[in-house]
N, C-alpha and C positions, 0 to 999 in steps of 0.2 A: 504494500500500500504506500503510495507516494504521499508525503506530507507537504502541504502547502499552507499558506497563510489562511485562506478561506476555510479549508477543511479543519484546520487546527482550531480556529476560533469557533466554528460551528460545533465541533465535538466538545469543546470546553463549555459552551452554552448548554448543550444537552446534559452534560454531567451536572452543571449548576442547577438546571431545572429539575432533574431527578432528585438531587440532594435536597433542594428546597421542598419538593413535594413530600419527601420523607421526614421533613423537619430537621434535617441535618444542616443546621445553619452554618456551622464552622466549615464544613465541606463545600457548601454553596458559596460562601464568602471566598474561600481559597480558590475555587474555580474561577470566580469573577476576577479576582486579583491576577490570576494567571492569564486571563483574557486581556486584561489591561497591560500586563507586561509584554505579552506577545504583540500587542498593538503599539508598543512604544510609549505608553502613557506614564510609565514609571522609570525613574533613573536611580539605579543603585549607586550609592557613593560610599567609598571606604577611605578613611583617612588613616594613614600610618604616621604616628607621631613618634619622634625620637627625642631623646633628652630626658633629663630627670627634673621633675617639678619640685622635688624636695630641696633642690639647690638654689631655687629662685627666691628672691625677697618677696615680701607681701606686695610691694609696689610693682614688681616685675610680673607677678601672678595676675594682679588686677589689670595691668596693661595687656597681657596676653589674652585674658578673658574678654576684655573690651574688643580687641582686634578680632577674635573669633566671632563674637556677636555681630560686629560690623561687616565681616566677610560673609556672613550667612543670613542676611536679612531678606530672604526670599518670601517668607510667610510672616505676616503680621496679623494679629487677631484684634478686631475692634468690635465694640457693641453694635448690633444691628439697629437701625433707626426705628424699627417696628417694636422692639422689645429690649429692655435692659438685660434680661436674663438669657436671651438668645444671642449667640456669637457666631459670626461667619468668618471664613478665611478669606483674606485678600492676598492674591498672588501678584507679585510685581517682578518684573524682569524674568519671567518664566516663559520659555518658548516651547511650543508644542512641536515635538519631533515629527518629521515627515516620514511617512512609511510609503514605499513605492506602490503597495497594493491598495492604499486608501486614498480617497479624495479629501483634501483639506479645505 
């Protein structure tokens, strides 16, 4: 059996739907996440840090933490105008990856 994007996404949707029908919410969620990954909607990032934080001063640690926060400001959470208790994610500087089998 040849695997292509369309067949792969369709099979994952079938698995998701069967899991949902059986009340297997974790399996249904995992299948949907797998569909999103196959479609290029998720980006896995891994950071490999070197050095020893124990050797930094408190000021150096605060400076490093501020720099990390500044470098990773892709998502900010602000209260929704309709409700103070409801929060929504705002995505800035995020680009949707192009997939050759999808129309953007």
